[in-house]
Each structure stands twice: as structure tokens, then as C-alpha cells.
CHARMM-style PDB file with segment names, atoms N, HN, CA, C and O in Angstrom:
ATOM      1  N   UNK     1     -59.913 -12.859   2.891  1.00  0.00      PROA
ATOM      2  CA  UNK     1     -59.069 -13.614   1.924  1.00  0.00      PROA
ATOM      3  C   UNK     1     -58.404 -12.622   0.965  1.00  0.00      PROA
ATOM      4  O   UNK     1     -57.277 -12.840   0.521  1.00  0.00      PROA
ATOM      5  N   UNK     2     -59.120 -11.518   0.645  1.00  0.00      PROA
ATOM      6  HN  UNK     2     -60.036 -11.341   1.005  1.00  0.00      PROA
ATOM      7  CA  UNK     2     -58.573 -10.564  -0.340  1.00  0.00      PROA
ATOM      8  C   UNK     2     -57.326  -9.965   0.228  1.00  0.00      PROA
ATOM      9  O   UNK     2     -56.421  -9.678  -0.556  1.00  0.00      PROA
ATOM     10  N   UNK     3     -57.185  -9.751   1.488  1.00  0.00      PROA
ATOM     11  HN  UNK     3     -57.920  -9.984   2.125  1.00  0.00      PROA
ATOM     12  CA  UNK     3     -56.002  -9.127   2.038  1.00  0.00      PROA
ATOM     13  C   UNK     3     -54.774 -10.050   1.968  1.00  0.00      PROA
ATOM     14  O   UNK     3     -53.644  -9.567   2.040  1.00  0.00      PROA
ATOM     15  N   UNK     4     -54.974 -11.330   1.832  1.00  0.00      PROA
ATOM     16  HN  UNK     4     -55.892 -11.721   1.773  1.00  0.00      PROA
ATOM     17  CA  UNK     4     -53.870 -12.246   1.755  1.00  0.00      PROA
ATOM     18  C   UNK     4     -53.410 -12.590   0.324  1.00  0.00      PROA
ATOM     19  O   UNK     4     -52.358 -13.200   0.129  1.00  0.00      PROA
ATOM     20  N   UNK     5     -54.173 -12.209  -0.608  1.00  0.00      PROA
ATOM     21  HN  UNK     5     -55.027 -11.714  -0.449  1.00  0.00      PROA
ATOM     22  CA  UNK     5     -53.854 -12.448  -1.992  1.00  0.00      PROA
ATOM     23  C   UNK     5     -52.678 -11.688  -2.483  1.00  0.00      PROA
ATOM     24  O   UNK     5     -51.971 -12.132  -3.388  1.00  0.00      PROA
ATOM     25  N   UNK     6     -52.450 -10.506  -1.882  1.00  0.00      PROA
ATOM     26  HN  UNK     6     -53.024 -10.145  -1.147  1.00  0.00      PROA
ATOM     27  CA  UNK     6     -51.277  -9.689  -2.319  1.00  0.00      PROA
ATOM     28  C   UNK     6     -49.933 -10.351  -1.850  1.00  0.00      PROA
ATOM     29  O   UNK     6     -48.870 -10.046  -2.391  1.00  0.00      PROA
ATOM     30  N   UNK     7     -50.006 -11.251  -0.844  1.00  0.00      PROA
ATOM     31  HN  UNK     7     -50.869 -11.499  -0.405  1.00  0.00      PROA
ATOM     32  CA  UNK     7     -48.776 -11.908  -0.391  1.00  0.00      PROA
ATOM     33  C   UNK     7     -48.578 -13.302  -1.077  1.00  0.00      PROA
ATOM     34  O   UNK     7     -47.724 -14.083  -0.658  1.00  0.00      PROA
ATOM     35  N   UNK     8     -49.328 -13.573  -2.065  1.00  0.00      PROA
ATOM     36  HN  UNK     8     -50.021 -12.939  -2.405  1.00  0.00      PROA
ATOM     37  CA  UNK     8     -49.256 -14.921  -2.726  1.00  0.00      PROA
ATOM     38  C   UNK     8     -48.222 -14.974  -3.867  1.00  0.00      PROA
ATOM     39  O   UNK     8     -47.912 -16.057  -4.363  1.00  0.00      PROA
ATOM     40  N   UNK     9     -47.677 -13.794  -4.291  1.00  0.00      PROA
ATOM     41  HN  UNK     9     -47.929 -12.914  -3.888  1.00  0.00      PROA
ATOM     42  CA  UNK     9     -46.812 -13.860  -5.433  1.00  0.00      PROA
ATOM     43  C   UNK     9     -45.513 -14.641  -5.264  1.00  0.00      PROA
ATOM     44  O   UNK     9     -45.210 -15.530  -6.060  1.00  0.00      PROA
ATOM     45  N   UNK    10     -44.749 -14.310  -4.229  1.00  0.00      PROA
ATOM     46  HN  UNK    10     -44.995 -13.589  -3.582  1.00  0.00      PROA
ATOM     47  CA  UNK    10     -43.465 -14.974  -4.062  1.00  0.00      PROA
ATOM     48  C   UNK    10     -43.570 -16.398  -3.632  1.00  0.00      PROA
ATOM     49  O   UNK    10     -42.741 -17.206  -4.052  1.00  0.00      PROA
ATOM     50  N   UNK    11     -44.581 -16.790  -2.779  1.00  0.00      PROA
ATOM     51  HN  UNK    11     -45.254 -16.134  -2.437  1.00  0.00      PROA
ATOM     52  CA  UNK    11     -44.733 -18.184  -2.436  1.00  0.00      PROA
ATOM     53  C   UNK    11     -45.115 -19.051  -3.728  1.00  0.00      PROA
ATOM     54  O   UNK    11     -44.751 -20.222  -3.834  1.00  0.00      PROA
ATOM     55  N   UNK    12     -45.803 -18.457  -4.607  1.00  0.00      PROA
ATOM     56  HN  UNK    12     -46.099 -17.505  -4.521  1.00  0.00      PROA
ATOM     57  CA  UNK    12     -46.100 -19.181  -5.866  1.00  0.00      PROA
ATOM     58  C   UNK    12     -44.784 -19.429  -6.655  1.00  0.00      PROA
ATOM     59  O   UNK    12     -44.564 -20.529  -7.163  1.00  0.00      PROA
ATOM     60  N   UNK    13     -43.904 -18.381  -6.751  1.00  0.00      PROA
ATOM     61  HN  UNK    13     -44.083 -17.488  -6.338  1.00  0.00      PROA
ATOM     62  CA  UNK    13     -42.631 -18.569  -7.390  1.00  0.00      PROA
ATOM     63  C   UNK    13     -41.848 -19.653  -6.728  1.00  0.00      PROA
ATOM     64  O   UNK    13     -41.310 -20.529  -7.406  1.00  0.00      PROA
ATOM     65  N   UNK    14     -41.766 -19.624  -5.432  1.00  0.00      PROA
ATOM     66  HN  UNK    14     -42.203 -18.912  -4.882  1.00  0.00      PROA
ATOM     67  CA  UNK    14     -41.034 -20.647  -4.696  1.00  0.00      PROA
ATOM     68  C   UNK    14     -41.601 -22.104  -4.916  1.00  0.00      PROA
ATOM     69  O   UNK    14     -40.865 -23.087  -4.994  1.00  0.00      PROA
ATOM     70  N   UNK    15     -42.902 -22.151  -5.004  1.00  0.00      PROA
ATOM     71  HN  UNK    15     -43.500 -21.352  -4.941  1.00  0.00      PROA
ATOM     72  CA  UNK    15     -43.551 -23.469  -5.270  1.00  0.00      PROA
ATOM     73  C   UNK    15     -43.239 -23.935  -6.663  1.00  0.00      PROA
ATOM     74  O   UNK    15     -43.016 -25.128  -6.871  1.00  0.00      PROA
ATOM     75  N   UNK    16     -43.215 -23.062  -7.607  1.00  0.00      PROA
ATOM     76  HN  UNK    16     -43.396 -22.093  -7.438  1.00  0.00      PROA
ATOM     77  CA  UNK    16     -42.864 -23.450  -8.972  1.00  0.00      PROA
ATOM     78  C   UNK    16     -41.437 -23.851  -9.134  1.00  0.00      PROA
ATOM     79  O   UNK    16     -41.124 -24.736  -9.931  1.00  0.00      PROA
ATOM     80  N   UNK    17     -40.564 -23.223  -8.401  1.00  0.00      PROA
ATOM     81  HN  UNK    17     -40.818 -22.504  -7.754  1.00  0.00      PROA
ATOM     82  CA  UNK    17     -39.121 -23.644  -8.444  1.00  0.00      PROA
ATOM     83  C   UNK    17     -39.031 -24.949  -7.771  1.00  0.00      PROA
ATOM     84  O   UNK    17     -38.317 -25.824  -8.262  1.00  0.00      PROA
ATOM     85  N   UNK    18     -39.687 -25.152  -6.699  1.00  0.00      PROA
ATOM     86  HN  UNK    18     -40.266 -24.441  -6.300  1.00  0.00      PROA
ATOM     87  CA  UNK    18     -39.625 -26.449  -6.026  1.00  0.00      PROA
ATOM     88  C   UNK    18     -40.191 -27.596  -6.853  1.00  0.00      PROA
ATOM     89  O   UNK    18     -39.665 -28.709  -6.822  1.00  0.00      PROA
ATOM     90  N   UNK    19     -41.225 -27.333  -7.567  1.00  0.00      PROA
ATOM     91  HN  UNK    19     -41.652 -26.429  -7.592  1.00  0.00      PROA
ATOM     92  CA  UNK    19     -41.739 -28.375  -8.543  1.00  0.00      PROA
ATOM     93  C   UNK    19     -40.739 -28.691  -9.638  1.00  0.00      PROA
ATOM     94  O   UNK    19     -40.543 -29.855  -9.986  1.00  0.00      PROA
ATOM     95  N   UNK    20     -40.130 -27.702 -10.162  1.00  0.00      PROA
ATOM     96  HN  UNK    20     -40.289 -26.756  -9.879  1.00  0.00      PROA
ATOM     97  CA  UNK    20     -39.073 -27.941 -11.189  1.00  0.00      PROA
ATOM     98  C   UNK    20     -37.865 -28.669 -10.617  1.00  0.00      PROA
ATOM     99  O   UNK    20     -37.268 -29.493 -11.309  1.00  0.00      PROA
ATOM    100  N   UNK    21     -37.492 -28.392  -9.391  1.00  0.00      PROA
ATOM    101  HN  UNK    21     -37.977 -27.723  -8.828  1.00  0.00      PROA
ATOM    102  CA  UNK    21     -36.419 -29.135  -8.716  1.00  0.00      PROA
ATOM    103  C   UNK    21     -36.769 -30.563  -8.482  1.00  0.00      PROA
ATOM    104  O   UNK    21     -35.957 -31.465  -8.688  1.00  0.00      PROA
ATOM    105  N   UNK    22     -38.008 -30.772  -8.042  1.00  0.00      PROA
ATOM    106  HN  UNK    22     -38.668 -30.039  -7.875  1.00  0.00      PROA
ATOM    107  CA  UNK    22     -38.491 -32.150  -7.829  1.00  0.00      PROA
ATOM    108  C   UNK    22     -38.477 -32.976  -9.088  1.00  0.00      PROA
ATOM    109  O   UNK    22     -38.078 -34.140  -9.099  1.00  0.00      PROA
ATOM    110  N   UNK    23     -38.921 -32.341 -10.141  1.00  0.00      PROA
ATOM    111  HN  UNK    23     -39.245 -31.395 -10.132  1.00  0.00      PROA
ATOM    112  CA  UNK    23     -38.933 -33.033 -11.445  1.00  0.00      PROA
ATOM    113  C   UNK    23     -37.534 -33.346 -11.941  1.00  0.00      PROA
ATOM    114  O   UNK    23     -37.336 -34.336 -12.646  1.00  0.00      PROA
ATOM    115  N   UNK    24     -36.553 -32.513 -11.581  1.00  0.00      PROA
ATOM    116  HN  UNK    24     -36.714 -31.709 -11.009  1.00  0.00      PROA
ATOM    117  CA  UNK    24     -35.189 -32.735 -12.011  1.00  0.00      PROA
ATOM    118  C   UNK    24     -34.559 -33.869 -11.146  1.00  0.00      PROA
ATOM    119  O   UNK    24     -33.863 -34.745 -11.660  1.00  0.00      PROA
ATOM    120  N   UNK    25     -34.824 -33.819  -9.838  1.00  0.00      PROA
ATOM    121  HN  UNK    25     -35.389 -33.107  -9.420  1.00  0.00      PROA
ATOM    122  CA  UNK    25     -34.248 -34.833  -8.999  1.00  0.00      PROA
ATOM    123  C   UNK    25     -34.835 -36.208  -9.219  1.00  0.00      PROA
ATOM    124  O   UNK    25     -34.144 -37.225  -9.177  1.00  0.00      PROA
ATOM    125  N   UNK    26     -36.167 -36.203  -9.461  1.00  0.00      PROA
ATOM    126  HN  UNK    26     -36.729 -35.376  -9.495  1.00  0.00      PROA
ATOM    127  CA  UNK    26     -36.882 -37.496  -9.731  1.00  0.00      PROA
ATOM    128  C   UNK    26     -36.652 -37.995 -11.133  1.00  0.00      PROA
ATOM    129  O   UNK    26     -37.000 -39.130 -11.457  1.00  0.00      PROA
ATOM    130  N   UNK    27     -36.047 -37.128 -11.999  1.00  0.00      PROA
ATOM    131  HN  UNK    27     -35.764 -36.206 -11.735  1.00  0.00      PROA
ATOM    132  CA  UNK    27     -35.801 -37.525 -13.349  1.00  0.00      PROA
ATOM    133  C   UNK    27     -37.108 -37.920 -14.073  1.00  0.00      PROA
ATOM    134  O   UNK    27     -37.137 -38.898 -14.820  1.00  0.00      PROA
ATOM    135  N   UNK    28     -38.149 -37.172 -13.849  1.00  0.00      PROA
ATOM    136  HN  UNK    28     -38.125 -36.377 -13.242  1.00  0.00      PROA
ATOM    137  CA  UNK    28     -39.404 -37.438 -14.572  1.00  0.00      PROA
ATOM    138  C   UNK    28     -39.444 -36.723 -15.895  1.00  0.00      PROA
ATOM    139  O   UNK    28     -38.829 -35.670 -16.068  1.00  0.00      PROA
ATOM    140  N   UNK    29     -40.172 -37.299 -16.828  1.00  0.00      PROA
ATOM    141  HN  UNK    29     -40.672 -38.153 -16.688  1.00  0.00      PROA
ATOM    142  CA  UNK    29     -40.339 -36.684 -18.110  1.00  0.00      PROA
ATOM    143  C   UNK    29     -41.768 -36.265 -18.364  1.00  0.00      PROA
ATOM    144  O   UNK    29     -42.234 -36.119 -19.493  1.00  0.00      PROA
ATOM    145  N   UNK    30     -42.448 -36.078 -17.211  1.00  0.00      PROA
ATOM    146  HN  UNK    30     -42.070 -36.197 -16.293  1.00  0.00      PROA
ATOM    147  CA  UNK    30     -43.884 -35.622 -17.335  1.00  0.00      PROA
ATOM    148  C   UNK    30     -43.970 -34.153 -17.614  1.00  0.00      PROA
ATOM    149  O   UNK    30     -43.504 -33.330 -16.827  1.00  0.00      PROA
ATOM    150  N   UNK    31     -44.557 -33.828 -18.715  1.00  0.00      PROA
ATOM    151  HN  UNK    31     -44.936 -34.497 -19.354  1.00  0.00      PROA
ATOM    152  CA  UNK    31     -44.756 -32.364 -19.091  1.00  0.00      PROA
ATOM    153  C   UNK    31     -45.695 -31.696 -18.191  1.00  0.00      PROA
ATOM    154  O   UNK    31     -45.585 -30.489 -17.977  1.00  0.00      PROA
ATOM    155  N   UNK    32     -46.652 -32.434 -17.627  1.00  0.00      PROA
ATOM    156  HN  UNK    32     -46.741 -33.414 -17.800  1.00  0.00      PROA
ATOM    157  CA  UNK    32     -47.675 -31.846 -16.676  1.00  0.00      PROA
ATOM    158  C   UNK    32     -46.912 -31.218 -15.485  1.00  0.00      PROA
ATOM    159  O   UNK    32     -47.196 -30.090 -15.081  1.00  0.00      PROA
ATOM    160  N   UNK    33     -46.025 -31.905 -14.983  1.00  0.00      PROA
ATOM    161  HN  UNK    33     -45.793 -32.821 -15.311  1.00  0.00      PROA
ATOM    162  CA  UNK    33     -45.287 -31.416 -13.784  1.00  0.00      PROA
ATOM    163  C   UNK    33     -44.448 -30.133 -14.195  1.00  0.00      PROA
ATOM    164  O   UNK    33     -44.367 -29.164 -13.440  1.00  0.00      PROA
ATOM    165  N   UNK    34     -43.880 -30.180 -15.335  1.00  0.00      PROA
ATOM    166  HN  UNK    34     -43.946 -30.967 -15.948  1.00  0.00      PROA
ATOM    167  CA  UNK    34     -43.029 -29.051 -15.792  1.00  0.00      PROA
ATOM    168  C   UNK    34     -43.897 -27.863 -16.101  1.00  0.00      PROA
ATOM    169  O   UNK    34     -43.507 -26.749 -15.752  1.00  0.00      PROA
ATOM    170  N   UNK    35     -45.030 -28.009 -16.719  1.00  0.00      PROA
ATOM    171  HN  UNK    35     -45.347 -28.914 -17.002  1.00  0.00      PROA
ATOM    172  CA  UNK    35     -45.898 -26.872 -17.045  1.00  0.00      PROA
ATOM    173  C   UNK    35     -46.553 -26.393 -15.782  1.00  0.00      PROA
ATOM    174  O   UNK    35     -46.821 -25.196 -15.672  1.00  0.00      PROA
ATOM    175  N   UNK    36     -46.822 -27.222 -14.844  1.00  0.00      PROA
ATOM    176  HN  UNK    36     -46.604 -28.193 -14.933  1.00  0.00      PROA
ATOM    177  CA  UNK    36     -47.379 -26.772 -13.588  1.00  0.00      PROA
ATOM    178  C   UNK    36     -46.450 -25.888 -12.857  1.00  0.00      PROA
ATOM    179  O   UNK    36     -46.886 -24.872 -12.317  1.00  0.00      PROA
ATOM    180  N   UNK    37     -45.155 -26.215 -12.800  1.00  0.00      PROA
ATOM    181  HN  UNK    37     -44.801 -27.040 -13.239  1.00  0.00      PROA
ATOM    182  CA  UNK    37     -44.117 -25.385 -12.222  1.00  0.00      PROA
ATOM    183  C   UNK    37     -43.935 -24.098 -12.934  1.00  0.00      PROA
ATOM    184  O   UNK    37     -43.784 -23.053 -12.300  1.00  0.00      PROA
ATOM    185  N   UNK    38     -43.945 -24.135 -14.263  1.00  0.00      PROA
ATOM    186  HN  UNK    38     -44.068 -24.983 -14.778  1.00  0.00      PROA
ATOM    187  CA  UNK    38     -43.864 -22.904 -15.059  1.00  0.00      PROA
ATOM    188  C   UNK    38     -45.064 -22.008 -14.864  1.00  0.00      PROA
ATOM    189  O   UNK    38     -44.904 -20.788 -14.834  1.00  0.00      PROA
ATOM    190  N   UNK    39     -46.234 -22.543 -14.733  1.00  0.00      PROA
ATOM    191  HN  UNK    39     -46.365 -23.534 -14.758  1.00  0.00      PROA
ATOM    192  CA  UNK    39     -47.411 -21.783 -14.541  1.00  0.00      PROA
ATOM    193  C   UNK    39     -47.377 -21.122 -13.144  1.00  0.00      PROA
ATOM    194  O   UNK    39     -47.814 -19.983 -12.987  1.00  0.00      PROA
ATOM    195  N   UNK    40     -46.873 -21.819 -12.169  1.00  0.00      PROA
ATOM    196  HN  UNK    40     -46.518 -22.745 -12.297  1.00  0.00      PROA
ATOM    197  CA  UNK    40     -46.784 -21.257 -10.787  1.00  0.00      PROA
ATOM    198  C   UNK    40     -45.795 -20.086 -10.816  1.00  0.00      PROA
ATOM    199  O   UNK    40     -46.034 -19.041 -10.210  1.00  0.00      PROA
ATOM    200  N   UNK    41     -44.721 -20.273 -11.503  1.00  0.00      PROA
ATOM    201  HN  UNK    41     -44.526 -21.122 -11.994  1.00  0.00      PROA
ATOM    202  CA  UNK    41     -43.694 -19.132 -11.529  1.00  0.00      PROA
ATOM    203  C   UNK    41     -44.239 -17.938 -12.303  1.00  0.00      PROA
ATOM    204  O   UNK    41     -44.033 -16.808 -11.859  1.00  0.00      PROA
ATOM    205  N   UNK    42     -44.919 -18.117 -13.431  1.00  0.00      PROA
ATOM    206  HN  UNK    42     -45.086 -19.035 -13.792  1.00  0.00      PROA
ATOM    207  CA  UNK    42     -45.460 -17.021 -14.211  1.00  0.00      PROA
ATOM    208  C   UNK    42     -46.584 -16.318 -13.332  1.00  0.00      PROA
ATOM    209  O   UNK    42     -46.611 -15.094 -13.200  1.00  0.00      PROA
ATOM    210  N   UNK    43     -47.439 -17.106 -12.782  1.00  0.00      PROA
ATOM    211  HN  UNK    43     -47.417 -18.100 -12.889  1.00  0.00      PROA
ATOM    212  CA  UNK    43     -48.555 -16.505 -12.031  1.00  0.00      PROA
ATOM    213  C   UNK    43     -47.980 -15.760 -10.750  1.00  0.00      PROA
ATOM    214  O   UNK    43     -48.515 -14.734 -10.329  1.00  0.00      PROA
ATOM    215  N   UNK    44     -46.924 -16.298 -10.186  1.00  0.00      PROA
ATOM    216  HN  UNK    44     -46.490 -17.131 -10.528  1.00  0.00      PROA
ATOM    217  CA  UNK    44     -46.336 -15.638  -9.036  1.00  0.00      PROA
ATOM    218  C   UNK    44     -45.647 -14.363  -9.397  1.00  0.00      PROA
ATOM    219  O   UNK    44     -45.708 -13.410  -8.621  1.00  0.00      PROA
ATOM    220  N   UNK    45     -45.002 -14.287 -10.513  1.00  0.00      PROA
ATOM    221  HN  UNK    45     -44.953 -15.062 -11.143  1.00  0.00      PROA
ATOM    222  CA  UNK    45     -44.361 -13.057 -11.061  1.00  0.00      PROA
ATOM    223  C   UNK    45     -45.355 -12.042 -11.291  1.00  0.00      PROA
ATOM    224  O   UNK    45     -45.175 -10.899 -10.870  1.00  0.00      PROA
ATOM    225  N   UNK    46     -46.447 -12.386 -11.962  1.00  0.00      PROA
ATOM    226  HN  UNK    46     -46.594 -13.314 -12.304  1.00  0.00      PROA
ATOM    227  CA  UNK    46     -47.520 -11.505 -12.353  1.00  0.00      PROA
ATOM    228  C   UNK    46     -48.180 -10.930 -10.977  1.00  0.00      PROA
ATOM    229  O   UNK    46     -48.414  -9.731 -10.830  1.00  0.00      PROA
ATOM    230  N   UNK    47     -48.440 -11.863 -10.040  1.00  0.00      PROA
ATOM    231  HN  UNK    47     -48.250 -12.837 -10.160  1.00  0.00      PROA
ATOM    232  CA  UNK    47     -49.025 -11.459  -8.802  1.00  0.00      PROA
ATOM    233  C   UNK    47     -48.130 -10.524  -7.987  1.00  0.00      PROA
ATOM    234  O   UNK    47     -48.611  -9.580  -7.361  1.00  0.00      PROA
ATOM    235  N   UNK    48     -46.847 -10.792  -8.001  1.00  0.00      PROA
ATOM    236  HN  UNK    48     -46.455 -11.560  -8.510  1.00  0.00      PROA
ATOM    237  CA  UNK    48     -45.906  -9.945  -7.317  1.00  0.00      PROA
ATOM    238  C   UNK    48     -45.822  -8.582  -7.876  1.00  0.00      PROA
ATOM    239  O   UNK    48     -45.852  -7.597  -7.137  1.00  0.00      PROA
ATOM    240  N   UNK    49     -45.716  -8.493  -9.174  1.00  0.00      PROA
ATOM    241  HN  UNK    49     -45.692  -9.293  -9.774  1.00  0.00      PROA
ATOM    242  CA  UNK    49     -45.623  -7.187  -9.888  1.00  0.00      PROA
ATOM    243  C   UNK    49     -46.895  -6.420  -9.669  1.00  0.00      PROA
ATOM    244  O   UNK    49     -46.857  -5.217  -9.408  1.00  0.00      PROA
ATOM    245  N   UNK    50     -48.073  -7.119  -9.774  1.00  0.00      PROA
ATOM    246  HN  UNK    50     -48.104  -8.095  -9.986  1.00  0.00      PROA
ATOM    247  CA  UNK    50     -49.358  -6.461  -9.497  1.00  0.00      PROA
ATOM    248  C   UNK    50     -49.434  -5.874  -8.091  1.00  0.00      PROA
ATOM    249  O   UNK    50     -49.888  -4.741  -7.932  1.00  0.00      PROA
ATOM    250  N   UNK    51     -49.002  -6.610  -7.064  1.00  0.00      PROA
ATOM    251  HN  UNK    51     -48.633  -7.530  -7.193  1.00  0.00      PROA
ATOM    252  CA  UNK    51     -49.062  -6.093  -5.723  1.00  0.00      PROA
ATOM    253  C   UNK    51     -48.167  -4.982  -5.506  1.00  0.00      PROA
ATOM    254  O   UNK    51     -48.511  -4.045  -4.785  1.00  0.00      PROA
ATOM    255  N   UNK    52     -46.968  -5.021  -6.116  1.00  0.00      PROA
ATOM    256  HN  UNK    52     -46.689  -5.782  -6.701  1.00  0.00      PROA
ATOM    257  CA  UNK    52     -45.981  -3.918  -5.984  1.00  0.00      PROA
ATOM    258  C   UNK    52     -46.469  -2.647  -6.610  1.00  0.00      PROA
ATOM    259  O   UNK    52     -46.327  -1.557  -6.056  1.00  0.00      PROA
ATOM    260  N   UNK    53     -47.039  -2.805  -7.761  1.00  0.00      PROA
ATOM    261  HN  UNK    53     -47.154  -3.690  -8.210  1.00  0.00      PROA
ATOM    262  CA  UNK    53     -47.550  -1.569  -8.460  1.00  0.00      PROA
ATOM    263  C   UNK    53     -48.744  -0.971  -7.713  1.00  0.00      PROA
ATOM    264  O   UNK    53     -48.903   0.248  -7.760  1.00  0.00      PROA
ATOM    265  N   UNK    54     -49.558  -1.710  -7.057  1.00  0.00      PROA
ATOM    266  HN  UNK    54     -49.429  -2.701  -7.019  1.00  0.00      PROA
ATOM    267  CA  UNK    54     -50.708  -1.118  -6.413  1.00  0.00      PROA
ATOM    268  C   UNK    54     -50.311  -0.581  -4.964  1.00  0.00      PROA
ATOM    269  O   UNK    54     -51.067   0.207  -4.396  1.00  0.00      PROA
ATOM    270  N   UNK    55     -49.191  -0.982  -4.400  1.00  0.00      PROA
ATOM    271  HN  UNK    55     -48.576  -1.622  -4.862  1.00  0.00      PROA
ATOM    272  CA  UNK    55     -48.729  -0.394  -3.177  1.00  0.00      PROA
ATOM    273  C   UNK    55     -47.859   0.769  -3.375  1.00  0.00      PROA
ATOM    274  O   UNK    55     -47.650   1.531  -2.430  1.00  0.00      PROA
ATOM    275  N   UNK    56     -47.346   0.962  -4.505  1.00  0.00      PROA
ATOM    276  HN  UNK    56     -47.515   0.343  -5.272  1.00  0.00      PROA
ATOM    277  CA  UNK    56     -46.441   2.072  -4.896  1.00  0.00      PROA
ATOM    278  C   UNK    56     -47.206   3.389  -4.995  1.00  0.00      PROA
ATOM    279  O   UNK    56     -48.398   3.404  -5.302  1.00  0.00      PROA
ATOM    280  N   UNK    57     -46.535   4.453  -4.742  1.00  0.00      PROA
ATOM    281  HN  UNK    57     -45.566   4.441  -4.492  1.00  0.00      PROA
ATOM    282  CA  UNK    57     -47.098   5.790  -4.800  1.00  0.00      PROA
ATOM    283  C   UNK    57     -47.107   6.322  -6.205  1.00  0.00      PROA
ATOM    284  O   UNK    57     -47.767   7.325  -6.476  1.00  0.00      PROA
ATOM    285  N   UNK    58     -46.402   5.690  -7.099  1.00  0.00      PROA
ATOM    286  HN  UNK    58     -45.866   4.875  -6.879  1.00  0.00      PROA
ATOM    287  CA  UNK    58     -46.226   6.240  -8.487  1.00  0.00      PROA
ATOM    288  C   UNK    58     -47.255   5.634  -9.420  1.00  0.00      PROA
ATOM    289  OT1 UNK    58     -47.278   5.957 -10.608  1.00  0.00      PROA
TER     290      UNK     58
END
């Protein structure tokens, strides 16, 4: 499982964007859905940057 965690960054960002798009199309006013999308995007960005920094030579 640990070897797949490094590939989880961008799919989390995509999932967050998809959640925000769903909330826009469905015209929901639920803050839970919006904060879940935002959390997925932030966690995905952090995970992606973490994986890029650890695979880099610098």
C-alpha cells in the first residue's frame, strides 16, 4: 500500500474538482460537499508536492 500512496496526489485533486463541479451542477448549498472538495484538493496538492520532492535528486 505504501508504494501506491505516492500516486494518490493528482487523483485526489481530480476528485475534489469533480465534487465541486457536482455541487455546482446540482445547485446544492451544502457546505459539507464544498469543504470535502476543498479538502481533497488541498490534500492532493500536498501529496503531489511531497511525492515530487522525495523523488527529486535535489
